[in-house]
N, C-alpha and C positions, 0 to 999 in steps of 0.2 A: 497278735500287731507286732512286725518288728518295725523299729524306727532308724534309721539309716543315717548316714552323715548329709551335710548339703552336698557335698561334692559326689559321693553314689548316687544320690537323689538322682541328682541332674544327668551322670550316667544311664544310673535305670530308664528315667525317661526319654533319654533321648537312645533307647535303644528299642522302645515300645512302638516311638516312633517310626525309628526306622523301618518295624518291622510292620507297621498298620501305614503306613503309603506305599511297602515295597508293592512291584507290579503282581507276585507270582505268592503274597502271604507270610514269607520269608524271609529271612534276614541270616549274616553271619554277625553274633554278636560279641566276638571277642574270647577268651579263655578266661574270664573272670568267673569264679564258681559263685560269687556274691551276685552277681546281677543275674547269673543262670537260675539262681535260687528264687530270688526276685520276682523274675516271672513267671518261675513255674506259679506262685503264691496267687500270680495277679492274672493267671490263668490263661498261661500262654503254653505252647508245650514246646522242649525244650530238649533236644538232642548233643550229645558230645559225637565231635565228628572231628573233617578236617577242611581246610579252607582247599582256596585252586592251589594252591601252591604247598600244599602239603603238609601248613600246620597247624595245630590242634587248634582247634577253638566251638565253640558253643552254636549251634545254629536254632535260631527260636521260629515257631510257627503259633500262625493264627490257629484258633481252633477251627474254625473250617477250611484253611488251607488244608490241616495235617486229615481233617475228613474227605477232602474231595483227593488227597493223595492215595487213602485207604481204599476208596470206592471206582476209582475209575481206573478200567485194564491198561487203560495208556499211559497213566501217569507214572514217573520215575522218582520217587523219593532221593534230594540230596544226600542222603544217609546210605544210599545205594550205590557199590561203585558201577561204573558204567564201561560196559564193554570196548575197547578202542578197536575192534575187529570191521572193520568198513566193508557193508554190502555194495560192492557197485564196481566199475573200474576207475582208476587212478584219472582221470582228466588231468588236473597236473601235472603228474608224473608226463604225460603224451604228451601236451603243450610243451613243457620245457625237451623232453628229445627233439622235437620235430625244430624250436628253435634252437636247440643244438646242430643239428642236420644242416638246417639252412647257412649257419655260421662258418660250417666248416667249408664251404665252399667257398669262403672270401680269402 
C-alpha cells in the first residue's frame, strides 16, 4: 500500500471522479506519472496518449469502458488515430462557393 501526500491524494481523487462521471467512461488526466500509477493500482486502465491539442497526456478508462471498446466493432479508442479523410460531399464548401457567386453580382 502506498501513502500519498494530501495534495497528490486530492488530485488522484479528482481524476477518479472525472473518469467515473464522464459520459464515455474515460478522461484525460494530465501527464503526472504518479497519478497514472495510482489509478492503475486502483483498477483503472491508463494509456499514454495525446490530448486534442497534441500535448502528451494520460487517458484513464474504467475497466468497463475499455472492455466495451475492445468488444464492439464500431467503437474507436481515443488512443487510435482517427482518419481525417471525409467520405461524402463538402457541403460547407458548396455553400461558401454559392455565397461567393451571389456576392460577385453586387
